VOBA-1610 file (N, C-alpha, C; in pm, whole numbers, padded with zeros to 5 digits, always signed):
BEGIN
Unk+12873+11769+00234Unk+12777+11750+00126Unk+12724+11847+00152Unk+12698+11966+00270Unk+12655+12119+00285Unk+12692+12197+00202Unk+12898+12185+00159Unk+12975+12287+00119Unk+12926+12278-00057Unk+12896+12158-00063Unk+12820+12151-00228Unk+12716+12210-00244Unk+12617+12191-00160Unk+12435+12270-00190Unk+12525+12387-00157Unk+12594+12497-00078Unk+12608+12612-00026Unk+12595+12686-00170Unk+12720+12585-00260Unk+12768+12696-00377Unk+12670+12719-00452Unk+12595+12584-00442Unk+12464+12622-00579Unk+12397+12751-00542Unk+12331+12733-00360Unk+12262+12850-00293Unk+12314+12973-00296Unk+12439+12960-00285Unk+12509+13094-00278Unk+12519+13173-00468Unk+12476+13092-00548Unk+12450+13168-00620Unk+12345+13223-00656Unk+12252+13197-00562Unk+12162+13324-00595Unk+12116+13432-00519Unk+12019+13514-00549Unk+12026+13604-00445Unk+11975+13571-00307Unk+12057+13647-00181Unk+12002+13569-00077Unk+11856+13575-00028Unk+11797+13720-00047Unk+11685+13695+00034Unk+11620+13593-00090Unk+11559+13589-00207Unk+11526+13503-00303Unk+11515+13375-00249Unk+11665+13307-00253Unk+11668+13159-00202Unk+11660+13177-00048Unk+11619+13249+00047Unk+11606+13199+00174Unk+11468+13145+00150Unk+11399+13248+00077Unk+11212+13196+00056Unk+11214+13075-00012Unk+11295+13084-00097Unk+11279+12941-00179Unk+11295+12799-00068Unk+11396+12795-00002Unk+11451+12735+00075Unk+11349+12664+00168Unk+11346+12772+00280Unk+11242+12732+00324Unk+11090+12695+00298Unk+11092+12735+00217Unk+10904+12710+00159Unk+10941+12522+00131Unk+11088+12475+00052Unk+11093+12382+00016Unk+11143+12292+00171Unk+11184+12358+00301Unk+11162+12270+00408Unk+11021+12236+00442Unk+10910+12377+00443Unk+10773+12345+00464Unk+10721+12164+00367Unk+10735+12179+00236Unk+10718+12055+00196Unk+10796+11942+00234Unk+10914+11935+00275Unk+10976+11799+00322Unk+10924+11769+00485Unk+10894+11892+00554Unk+10814+11843+00724Unk+10706+11734+00640Unk+10628+11812+00540Unk+10526+11722+00531Unk+10499+11659+00469Unk+10579+11604+00412Unk+10599+11414+00359Unk+10560+11333+00443Unk+10519+11218+00394Unk+10571+11099+00483Unk+10718+11058+00513Unk+10736+11073+00648Unk+10827+11052+00722Unk+10965+11180+00713Unk+10892+11288+00627Unk+10996+11404+00630Unk+11041+11439+00762Unk+10952+11456+00874Unk+10987+11486+00993Unk+11101+11388+01070Unk+11098+11243+01023Unk+11160+11150+01077Unk+11343+11205+01010Unk+11351+11197+00901Unk+11468+11244+00804Unk+11554+11380+00864Unk+11455+11476+00863Unk+11504+11580+00945Unk+11557+11608+01083Unk+11478+11479+01135Unk+11522+11447+01303Unk+11619+11380+01306Unk+11649+11333+01213Unk+11749+11224+01201Unk+11923+11289+01167Unk+11891+11432+01085Unk+11990+11449+01056Unk+12073+11575+01129Unk+11949+11603+01187Unk+11961+11730+01277Unk+11939+11772+01414Unk+11869+11653+01494Unk+11832+11677+01550Unk+11916+11668+01683Unk+12003+11734+01785Unk+12089+11685+01881Unk+12061+11531+01966Unk+12166+11441+01959Unk+12109+11353+02079Unk+12213+11348+02197Unk+12255+11455+02246Unk+12329+11442+02376Unk+12226+11457+02445Unk+12261+11417+02616Unk+12186+11452+02710Unk+12321+11510+02757Unk+12236+11616+02869Unk+12308+11703+02993Unk+12291+11840+02937Unk+12238+11873+02830Unk+12230+12024+02796Unk+12106+12107+02797Unk+12008+12027+02874Unk+11903+12091+02912Unk+11904+12221+02964Unk+11827+12302+02966Unk+11828+12437+03069Unk+11748+12518+03085Unk+11766+12548+03253Unk+11598+12603+03300Unk+11640+12746+03318Unk+11578+12838+03269Unk+11561+12961+03291Unk+11413+13052+03279Unk+11437+13170+03397Unk+11291+13200+03332Unk+11177+13143+03377Unk+11189+12960+03430Unk+11092+12898+03435Unk+11049+12829+03312Unk+11160+12824+03223Unk+11128+12792+03122Unk+11244+12659+03069Unk+11184+12563+03025Unk+11322+12450+02992Unk+11331+12433+02842Unk+11450+12466+02832Unk+11512+12502+02688Unk+11575+12317+02671Unk+11559+12317+02560Unk+11570+12153+02563Unk+11731+12131+02501Unk+11778+12234+02457Unk+11952+12312+02424Unk+11965+12415+02442Unk+12085+12488+02448Unk+12083+12609+02494Unk+12111+12707+02337Unk+12078+12588+02231Unk+12090+12667+02133Unk+11993+12729+02038Unk+11966+12851+02039Unk+11863+12894+01959Unk+11892+12990+01845Unk+11757+12968+01716Unk+11756+13077+01623Unk+11748+13227+01655Unk+11842+13322+01632Unk+11824+13448+01610Unk+11699+13499+01535Unk+11620+13598+01605Unk+11545+13688+01483Unk+11594+13732+01386Unk+11474+13750+01295Unk+11523+13823+01189Unk+11492+13689+01083Unk+11507+13540+01134Unk+11523+13469+01022Unk+11349+13428+00957Unk+11278+13411+01097Unk+11112+13353+01053Unk+11045+13504+01162Unk+11085+13606+01095Unk+10999+13728+01103Unk+10862+13700+01146Unk+10806+13648+01062Unk+10638+13582+01047Unk+10581+13512+01099Unk+10660+13441+01171Unk+10640+13278+01225Unk+10589+13199+01125Unk+10642+13174+01028Unk+10594+13092+00958Unk+10616+12919+00968Unk+10735+12927+01034Unk+10828+12801+00986Unk+10827+12747+01154Unk+10749+12796+01247Unk+10809+12771+01379Unk+10818+12544+01353Unk+10760+12520+01295Unk+10724+12407+01340Unk+10841+12320+01252Unk+10882+12362+01144Unk+10979+12313+01066Unk+11100+12291+01123Unk+11130+12442+01184Unk+11262+12430+01218Unk+11304+12399+01364Unk+11143+12358+01417Unk+11188+12251+01552Unk+11243+12153+01531Unk+11238+12085+01417Unk+11252+11941+01348Unk+11392+11979+01293Unk+11487+12104+01321Unk+11656+12104+01266Unk+11705+12123+01426Unk+11636+12063+01525Unk+11697+12060+01700Unk+11697+12221+01764Unk+11728+12285+01693Unk+11700+12476+01785Unk+11659+12368+01933Unk+11680+12488+02009Unk+11632+12492+02142Unk+11521+12598+02205Unk+11536+12662+02112Unk+11451+12779+02098Unk+11419+12840+01945Unk+11332+12959+01922Unk+11342+13026+01801Unk+11305+13126+01819Unk+11358+13287+01775Unk+11297+13427+01791Unk+11205+13463+01697Unk+11115+13467+01667Unk+11009+13550+01564Unk+11081+13681+01568Unk+11050+13788+01463Unk+11058+13885+01418Unk+11122+13977+01370Unk+11164+14071+01403Unk+11119+14141+01482Unk+10979+14208+01395Unk+10891+14166+01484Unk+10756+14254+01449Unk+10708+14357+01473Unk+10645+14439+01410Unk+10565+14552+01430Unk+10397+14572+01388Unk+10359+14669+01471Unk+10195+14654+01507Unk+10168+14672+01325Unk+10203+14748+01278Unk+10127+14787+01155Unk+10228+14686+01014Unk+10184+14601+00906Unk+10290+14555+00826Unk+10370+14660+00768Unk+10428+14644+00695Unk+10552+14709+00660Unk+10669+14672+00563Unk+10706+14727+00421Unk+10726+14636+00301Unk+10882+14626+00354Unk+10969+14690+00427Unk+11068+14737+00470Unk+11123+14805+00363Unk+11300+14824+00370Unk+11380+14859+00270Unk+11391+14831+00122Unk+11403+14920+00000Unk+11418+14873-00076Unk+11511+14771-00150Unk+11459+14668-00164Unk+11575+14551-00257Unk+11648+14572-00335Unk+11779+14532-00348Unk+11858+14448-00302Unk+11886+14480-00134Unk+11875+14439-00028Unk+11869+14479+00116Unk+11938+14370+00176Unk+12013+14225+00136Unk+12071+14137+00216Unk+12220+14068+00145Unk+12267+14080+00190Unk+12419+14071+00075Unk+12490+14004+00189Unk+12611+13890+00067Unk+12696+13803+00143Unk+12816+13844+00132Unk+12928+13813+00242Unk+13068+13867+00225Unk+13122+13714+00289Unk+13142+13618+00159Unk+13223+13517+00168Unk+13343+13524+00240Unk+13386+13582+00235Unk+13561+13622+00240Unk+13567+13631+00427Unk+13419+13678+00440Unk+13435+13757+00623Unk+13353+13658+00652Unk+13290+13552+00587Unk+13172+13461+00619Unk+13086+13567+00744Unk+13010+13670+00657Unk+12894+13752+00696Unk+12797+13808+00619Unk+12718+13873+00671Unk+12621+13901+00587Unk+12597+14031+00614Unk+12561+14155+00518Unk+12486+14279+00565Unk+12369+14262+00544Unk+12299+14337+00624Unk+12141+14376+00580Unk+12065+14490+00641Unk+12020+14536+00545Unk+11879+14641+00555Unk+11767+14671+00568Unk+11754+14490+00594Unk+11555+14451+00553Unk+11489+14580+00619Unk+11506+14633+00758Unk+11421+14745+00802Unk+11313+14700+00838Unk+11266+14610+00943Unk+11175+14555+00991Unk+11047+14518+00917Unk+11091+14443+00786Unk+10951+14436+00690Unk+10935+14321+00726Unk+10783+14309+00768Unk+10712+14183+00826Unk+10592+14244+00767Unk+10488+14120+00792Unk+10306+14150+00752Unk+10245+14185+00910Unk+10330+14189+00969Unk+10265+14274+01123Unk+10235+14182+01221Unk+10214+14259+01341Unk+10190+14114+01444Unk+10077+14072+01466Unk+09971+14115+01421Unk+09842+13993+01426Unk+09857+13902+01335Unk+09923+13924+01204Unk+09947+13806+01120Unk+10040+13708+01195Unk+10115+13740+01257Unk+10257+13682+01336Unk+10182+13575+01473Unk+10043+13658+01516Unk+09977+13595+01652Unk+09934+13513+01578Unk+09846+13508+01497Unk+09731+13432+01459Unk+09813+13274+01378Unk+09965+13297+01314Unk+10021+13176+01305Unk+10051+13110+01421Unk+10105+13152+01516Unk+10115+13167+01660Unk+10074+13047+01712Unk+09904+13131+01681Unk+09805+12978+01742Unk+09769+12877+01704Unk+09815+12860+01531Unk+09827+12722+01493Unk+09892+12665+01464Unk+10041+12684+01552Unk+10155+12588+01552Unk+10142+12483+01605Unk+10193+12357+01592Unk+10215+12243+01692Unk+10312+12164+01710Unk+10390+12270+01753Unk+10540+12178+01769Unk+10508+12278+01946Unk+10610+12221+02019Unk+10596+12284+02169Unk+10774+12354+02208Unk+10809+12380+02089Unk+10945+12450+02116Unk+10907+12601+02170Unk+11017+12641+02239Unk+10984+12729+02312Unk+11025+12866+02211Unk+10960+12978+02197Unk+10941+13073+02098Unk+10930+13229+02195Unk+11018+13329+02110Unk+11039+13440+02178Unk+11011+13533+02086Unk+10959+13640+02110Unk+10900+13724+02031Unk+10969+13872+02071Unk+11030+13920+01937Unk+11103+14019+01931Unk+11035+14113+01879Unk+10989+14244+01951Unk+10876+14344+01919Unk+10949+14506+01857Unk+10942+14549+01792Unk+10986+14672+01727Unk+10830+14818+01658Unk+10920+14917+01640Unk+10817+14990+01637Unk+10832+15022+01474Unk+10706+15062+01375Unk+10701+15110+01260Unk+10780+15210+01246Unk+10806+15233+01087Unk+10915+15334+01063Unk+10865+15429+01065Unk+10773+15436+01071Unk+10702+15582+01023Unk+10627+15635+01183Unk+10651+15542+01277Unk+10625+15598+01416Unk+10709+15704+01445Unk+10703+15835+01485Unk+10808+15892+01536Unk+10826+15851+01693Unk+10950+15810+01754Unk+11003+15786+01837Unk+10930+15832+02017Unk+10848+15970+02012Unk+10814+16036+02101Unk+10649+15893+02136Unk+10608+15853+01978Unk+10511+15753+02066Unk+10533+15596+02025Unk+10695+15587+02018Unk+10732+15455+02010Unk+10655+15365+02123Unk+10657+15436+02246Unk+10599+15305+02328Unk+10453+15254+02274Unk+10354+15338+02252Unk+10237+15252+02215Unk+10260+15106+02068Unk+10352+15150+02002Unk+10382+15030+01934Unk+10426+14907+02009Unk+10543+14941+02082Unk+10551+14825+02177Unk+10481+14788+02232Unk+10367+14845+02304Unk+10270+14780+02397Unk+10143+14771+02277Unk+10123+14772+02179Unk+10062+14681+02081Unk+10070+14572+02032Unk+10234+14532+02009Unk+10319+14461+01967Unk+10297+14334+02113Unk+10352+14361+02225Unk+10326+14326+02355Unk+10191+14231+02365Unk+10118+14305+02376Unk+09931+14278+02388Unk+09919+14129+02290Unk+09949+14129+02154Unk+09897+14091+02074Unk+09973+14005+02054Unk+10096+13947+02103Unk+10165+13837+02084Unk+10153+13735+02276Unk+10135+13812+02330Unk+10180+13761+02486Unk+10089+13633+02479Unk+10007+13597+02461Unk+09952+13455+02458Unk+09998+13346+02356Unk+10137+13377+02261Unk+10184+13296+02169Unk+10313+13288+02164Unk+10356+13363+02262Unk+10523+13318+02279Unk+10513+13311+02398Unk+10678+13260+02455Unk+10739+13242+02559Unk+10785+13345+02636Unk+10862+13418+02589Unk+10912+13545+02657Unk+10941+13632+02502Unk+10982+13799+02539Unk+10967+13862+02458Unk+11115+13956+02500Unk+11166+14020+02344Unk+11302+14103+02342Unk+11217+14198+02247Unk+11264+14345+02370Unk+11282+14479+02313Unk+11400+14499+02200Unk+11367+14513+02089Unk+11442+14582+01990Unk+11445+14760+01939Unk+11588+14751+02008Unk+11606+14934+02007Unk+11716+14933+01917Unk+11778+14820+01906Unk+11919+14861+01851Unk+11950+14826+01653Unk+11839+14812+01577Unk+11858+14783+01485Unk+11908+14898+01376Unk+11968+14899+01312Unk+12041+15031+01276Unk+11981+15053+01135Unk+11881+14985+01112Unk+11808+14957+00977Unk+11656+15026+00941Unk+11661+15077+01117Unk+11498+15185+01107Unk+11580+15298+01161Unk+11526+15418+01065Unk+11574+15584+01103Unk+11538+15615+01266Unk+11618+15599+01306Unk+11604+15711+01469Unk+11578+15590+01561Unk+11617+15448+01513Unk+11597+15359+01679Unk+11667+15348+01767Unk+11784+15344+01722Unk+11869+15361+01795Unk+11867+15475+01934Unk+11811+15554+01916Unk+11810+15653+01977Unk+11716+15638+02058Unk+11659+15520+02095Unk+11545+15483+02228Unk+11667+15421+02280Unk+11782+15370+02269Unk+11888+15329+02343Unk+11940+15403+02474Unk+11926+15524+02445Unk+11957+15651+02514Unk+11845+15597+02684Unk+11937+15623+02753Unk+11910+15622+02917Unk+11784+15649+02880Unk+11727+15806+02924Unk+11578+15803+02962Unk+11492+15750+02888Unk+11489+15780+02754Unk+11409+15696+02691Unk+11336+15547+02686Unk+11441+15476+02694Unk+11463+15312+02738Unk+11382+15268+02858Unk+11445+15372+02939Unk+11417+15346+03096Unk+11254+15352+03093Unk+11255+15489+03048Unk+11080+15490+03031Unk+10939+15361+02951Unk+11051+15278+02809Unk+10965+15219+02737Unk+10999+15139+02853Unk+11098+15088+02904Unk+11109+14989+02946Unk+11025+14958+03112Unk+10960+15036+03156Unk+10919+15052+03283Unk+10775+15040+03216Unk+10720+15076+03136Unk+10618+15060+03091Unk+10545+14917+03066Unk+10654+14824+02970Unk+10630+14746+02897Unk+10622+14642+03060Unk+10736+14678+03163Unk+10714+14563+03287Unk+10569+14638+03351Unk+10520+14744+03355Unk+10402+14739+03429Unk+10268+14678+03379Unk+10244+14676+03241Unk+10196+14608+03161Unk+10185+14432+03206Unk+10324+14408+03184Unk+10346+14236+03267Unk+10332+14214+03381Unk+10348+14313+03474Unk+10311+14257+03598Unk+10113+14302+03606Unk+10060+14319+03511Unk+09905+14335+03550Unk+09856+14164+03466Unk+09925+14123+03386Unk+09891+14006+03342Unk+09899+13848+03424Unk+09825+13807+03460Unk+09811+13649+03554Unk+09968+13576+03587Unk+10022+13536+03472Unk+10153+13486+03477Unk+10247+13584+03382Unk+10276+13673+03416Unk+10380+13781+03353Unk+10511+13690+03255Unk+10579+13727+03147Unk+10638+13665+03104Unk+10789+13772+03085Unk+10907+13666+03075Unk+10996+13744+03047Unk+11027+13816+02964Unk+11110+13927+02953Unk+11141+14058+02886Unk+11240+14109+02925Unk+11342+14047+02801Unk+11455+14132+02745Unk+11464+14189+02660Unk+11602+14296+02696Unk+11626+14362+02586Unk+11751+14352+02500Unk+11725+14373+02329Unk+11839+14328+02263Unk+11924+14497+02231Unk+12037+14460+02259Unk+12133+14592+02220Unk+12235+14571+02151Unk+12289+14628+02083Unk+12393+14717+02002Unk+12490+14682+02015Unk+12609+14631+01936Unk+12749+14624+01984Unk+12857+14745+01961Unk+12808+14801+01935Unk+12841+14976+01903Unk+12877+15008+01991Unk+12744+15037+02156Unk+12770+15086+02227Unk+12925+15121+02361Unk+12911+15220+02395Unk+13051+15212+02459Unk+13026+15162+02595Unk+13145+15175+02671Unk+13152+15128+02836Unk+13035+15221+02900Unk+13002+15315+02881Unk+12947+15424+02963Unk+12816+15392+02939Unk+12725+15331+02814Unk+12625+15353+02749Unk+12606+15196+02815Unk+12678+15081+02794Unk+12639+14979+02848Unk+12567+14970+03026Unk+12708+15047+03129Unk+12711+15070+03219Unk+12561+15150+03257Unk+12494+15240+03170Unk+12378+15249+03191Unk+12274+15160+03154Unk+12327+15081+03068Unk+12183+14951+03042Unk+12213+14871+03173Unk+12278+14822+03179Unk+12323+14731+03343Unk+12215+14783+03417Unk+12239+14928+03447Unk+12161+14994+03544Unk+12004+15019+03510Unk+11971+15008+03402Unk+11836+15024+03365Unk+11776+14846+03379Unk+11825+14815+03348Unk+11787+14666+03385Unk+11770+14598+03508Unk+11859+14579+03537Unk+11826+14639+03763Unk+11708+14729+03796Unk+11731+14829+03777Unk+11578+14896+03821Unk+11465+14892+03754Unk+11442+14833+03657Unk+11337+14774+03601Unk+11305+14619+03612Unk+11374+14543+03645Unk+11350+14395+03654Unk+11332+14326+03535Unk+11405+14347+03462Unk+11357+14290+03328Unk+11468+14206+03327Unk+11438+14045+03270Unk+11454+13967+03283Unk+11650+13907+03212Unk+11664+14008+03122Unk+11768+13932+03059Unk+11830+14045+02960Unk+11935+14042+02887Unk+11990+14100+02766Unk+11993+14018+02640Unk+11911+14024+02537Unk+12030+14001+02403Unk+12144+14052+02363Unk+12236+14010+02346Unk+12375+14053+02340Unk+12450+13977+02177Unk+12442+14067+02086Unk+12438+14190+02041Unk+12361+14154+01895Unk+12285+14271+01843Unk+12234+14279+01737Unk+12357+14284+01632Unk+12305+14296+01522Unk+12445+14402+01400Unk+12493+14484+01433Unk+12629+14516+01372Unk+12712+14634+01369Unk+12715+14719+01276Unk+12695+14861+01301Unk+12751+14946+01161Unk+12908+14966+01141Unk+12956+14893+01212Unk+13170+14908+01216Unk+13197+14838+01045Unk+13246+14848+00982Unk+13310+14789+00869Unk+13539+14782+00905Unk+13507+14800+01044Unk+13669+14714+01056Unk+13715+14610+01015Unk+13854+14623+00974Unk+13900+14487+00924Unk+13869+14400+00877Unk+13777+14367+00779Unk+13687+14366+00678Unk+13774+14298+00565Unk+13781+14160+00524Unk+13853+14109+00386Unk+13781+14149+00288Unk+13653+14186+00277Unk+13591+14209+00180Unk+13672+14344+00099Unk+13714+14411-00024Unk+13741+14488-00091Unk+13652+14613-00033Unk+13719+14729-00065Unk+13658+14840+00009Unk+13557+14903-00074Unk+13565+14843-00231Unk+13500+14920-00347Unk+13344+14850-00354Unk+13398+14705-00269Unk+13247+14614-00316Unk+13164+14642-00206Unk+13257+14685-00054Unk+13146+14771+00007Unk+13079+14875+00010Unk+13134+14963-00045Unk+13066+15053-00104Unk+12918+15026-00176Unk+12946+14964-00273Unk+12868+14904-00336Unk+12768+14894-00284Unk+12751+14791-00153Unk+12653+14745-00115Unk+12591+14878+00012Unk+12689+14939+00033Unk+12608+15068+00144Unk+12573+15018+00297Unk+12472+15054+00346Unk+12476+15073+00509Unk+12370+14962+00522Unk+12374+14925+00617Unk+12321+14791+00684Unk+12378+14783+00804Unk+12341+14619+00828Unk+12373+14603+00984Unk+12492+14483+00910Unk+12616+14462+00977Unk+12695+14331+00938Unk+12668+14238+01088Unk+12673+14161+01020Unk+12659+13994+01129Unk+12781+13905+01093Unk+12785+13824+01176Unk+12866+13691+01157Unk+13022+13679+01203Unk+13116+13595+01172Unk+13244+13619+01219Unk+13276+13704+01261Unk+13276+13879+01201Unk+13351+13977+01254Unk+13313+14054+01345Unk+13194+13978+01384Unk+13114+14069+01528Unk+13146+13971+01633Unk+13175+13890+01636Unk+13261+13757+01724Unk+13289+13783+01861Unk+13420+13858+01804Unk+13503+13905+01903Unk+13416+14012+01995Unk+13412+14148+01947Unk+13295+14249+02034Unk+13182+14161+02073Unk+13086+14105+01990Unk+13002+14080+02100Unk+13001+14016+02236Unk+13130+13940+02249Unk+13156+13866+02405Unk+13240+13920+02472Unk+13316+14039+02377Unk+13365+14146+02476Unk+13240+14237+02599Unk+13117+14224+02466Unk+12986+14350+02542Unk+12926+14222+02662Unk+12950+14102+02580Unk+12860+13967+02699Unk+12962+13989+02876Unk+13070+13963+02811Unk+13183+13984+02921Unk+13158+14098+03039Unk+13176+14214+02981Unk+13138+14306+03054Unk+13001+14342+03132Unk+12914+14301+03040Unk+12760+14287+03143Unk+12797+14186+03216Unk+12825+14090+03229Unk+12842+14014+03306Unk+12883+13995+03436Unk+13055+14087+03424Unk+13121+14094+03516Unk+13057+14238+03621Unk+13001+14335+03550Unk+12916+14487+03527Unk+12813+14419+03659Unk+12776+14322+03592Unk+12591+14288+03683Unk+12625+14211+03758Unk+12752+14150+03817Unk+12799+14075+03924Unk+12744+13913+03850Unk+12721+13908+03803Unk+12680+13749+03711Unk+12506+13776+03693Unk+12476+13864+03784Unk+12293+13839+03797Unk+12216+13889+03645Unk+12274+13903+03563Unk+12133+13961+03444Unk+12204+13806+03365Unk+12102+13755+03347Unk+12100+13629+03240Unk+12085+13707+03044Unk+12180+13642+03003Unk+12257+13683+02867Unk+12195+13599+02757Unk+12151+13639+02623Unk+12100+13545+02508Unk+12238+13606+02434Unk+12344+13502+02403Unk+12458+13550+02295Unk+12371+13537+02191Unk+12445+13642+02068Unk+12460+13623+01911Unk+12582+13668+01857Unk+12622+13692+01772Unk+12713+13731+01760Unk+12853+13652+01716Unk+12862+13601+01546Unk+12958+13535+01530Unk+12964+13380+01544Unk+12899+13252+01616Unk+12893+13178+01661Unk+12866+13068+01531Unk+12961+13016+01514Unk+12980+12890+01413Unk+13005+12745+01442Unk+13072+12754+01537Unk+13083+12626+01609Unk+13080+12588+01749Unk+13091+12498+01782Unk+13074+12459+01973Unk+13182+12533+02058Unk+13294+12560+01969Unk+13417+12612+02055Unk+13332+12806+02096Unk+13313+12844+01909Unk+13280+12949+01950Unk+13107+12985+02030Unk+13050+12907+02032Unk+12963+12882+02174Unk+13029+12882+02301Unk+13078+12845+02333Unk+13132+12793+02457Unk+13243+12902+02492Unk+13287+13003+02426Unk+13343+13118+02407Unk+13237+13182+02510Unk+13109+13198+02427Unk+12993+13303+02473Unk+12939+13235+02627Unk+12953+13081+02621Unk+12879+13072+02772Unk+12995+13081+02842Unk+13121+13074+02821Unk+13260+13125+02924Unk+13208+13289+02994Unk+13205+13345+02907Unk+13202+13493+02884Unk+13087+13555+03003Unk+13000+13443+03012Unk+12863+13475+03117Unk+12740+13431+03055Unk+12746+13417+02892Unk+12607+13402+02851Unk+12503+13230+02908Unk+12402+13246+02917Unk+12342+13171+02948Unk+12298+13041+02837Unk+12240+13101+02732Unk+12181+13056+02589Unk+12253+13124+02495Unk+12255+13063+02349Unk+12380+13102+02264Unk+12245+13137+02142Unk+12229+13207+02019Unk+12162+13203+01918Unk+12255+13240+01777Unk+12194+13145+01671Unk+12272+13155+01573Unk+12161+13234+01463Unk+12237+13272+01367Unk+12183+13273+01222Unk+12295+13331+01139Unk+12402+13368+01094Unk+12468+13391+00993Unk+12558+13252+00998Unk+12559+13192+01092Unk+12646+13090+01145Unk+12535+12954+01054Unk+12435+12946+01074Unk+12330+12879+01034Unk+12376+12879+00872Unk+12353+13020+00788Unk+12341+13050+00694Unk+12485+12959+00597Unk+12594+13003+00685Unk+12709+12925+00632Unk+12757+12791+00683Unk+12701+12725+00768Unk+12721+12634+00800Unk+12622+12507+00765Unk+12494+12556+00757Unk+12350+12430+00729Unk+12271+12403+00870Unk+12185+12309+00819Unk+12093+12258+00869Unk+12161+12202+01034Unk+12262+12166+01024Unk+12328+12045+01110Unk+12400+12141+01222Unk+12402+12251+01166Unk+12450+12338+01292Unk+12429+12278+01433Unk+12316+12315+01440Unk+12280+12282+01638Unk+12330+12185+01638Unk+12318+12051+01606Unk+12369+11907+01629Unk+12523+11950+01647Unk+12571+12021+01532Unk+12702+11999+01556Unk+12761+12063+01676Unk+12729+12198+01695Unk+12737+12243+01819Unk+12728+12194+01992Unk+12593+12139+01932Unk+12545+12078+02104Unk+12687+11930+02110Unk+12667+11852+02002Unk+12792+11778+02043Unk+12898+11808+02105Unk+12958+11895+02034Unk+13084+11950+02103Unk+13029+12014+02246Unk+12957+12108+02311Unk+12907+12133+02385Unk+12924+12015+02526Unk+12825+11913+02450Unk+12809+11753+02522Unk+12952+11689+02554Unk+13059+11717+02445Unk+13170+11649+02474Unk+13265+11716+02592Unk+13232+11818+02588Unk+13331+11924+02670Unk+13276+11937+02835Unk+13146+11899+02832Unk+13077+11928+02957Unk+13146+11793+03040
//
């Protein structure tokens, strides 16, 4: 069924059809019995997949990665698609339009996407207001970043503003220093600036009555030496965990013709081509930390087997994004059914 619908959807520009479909989901959710229909088709009906982590109880281990619902517009609707948690953002202190369009591209031959969105969002205050109005009790993560025009020397201030503004509305935080689409951002993954940023956020967190888990999202393009530094920093700062991984700047091994890739240009690649590298990073961190750093896995998860691979490598939870686009709204239900049958 979704295969036919996908052919129609893929006939439209990716970014515009995304907004159209999500507005449609909002309409369905508002109709009498609309929620019941969504629940019937999309909600997992398995037992035994509940996961407790950081004092939070996840109804199932499959979440929606950041980037899909940047401005927290669709939390309640996404809850009816079966997700165990939803990560909003990346949000920045001030609204910003992001990079010029087109900036989102499908690579069907590779079951992948390339994006150079550039942290387009309405600003952290808009997201915080929407979170106050949500009705669902689904677990929500807040993915935070810096504005494009903020120099790296002042980046700590941007993350601090987002942290304070979202604190009452989210259940956990993810510090994004790994997007390839904001100039200079990945330089914050270097040891000293990263340590300074995370220490500062943890200090702010410790001053709250009930501190919240703070995680770090990392790129798949890091060397083993850089991953060793990440492990050391996470342990030193007492961060709650890692999200592995973000999109890659690599274009190796793609079936999409080189001429088409050249037309598309810069951007982060997600989907099946990232699957193997993301698993390698997860396995390396899990082994290098002695299994002491909780990991949310993201990268090339389309099926229950893909999710199980990440869990076997050492992940505690998984997130989908590109797989959601290619597999459709029943992806969580299918993954959970598969995981449940293997447990």
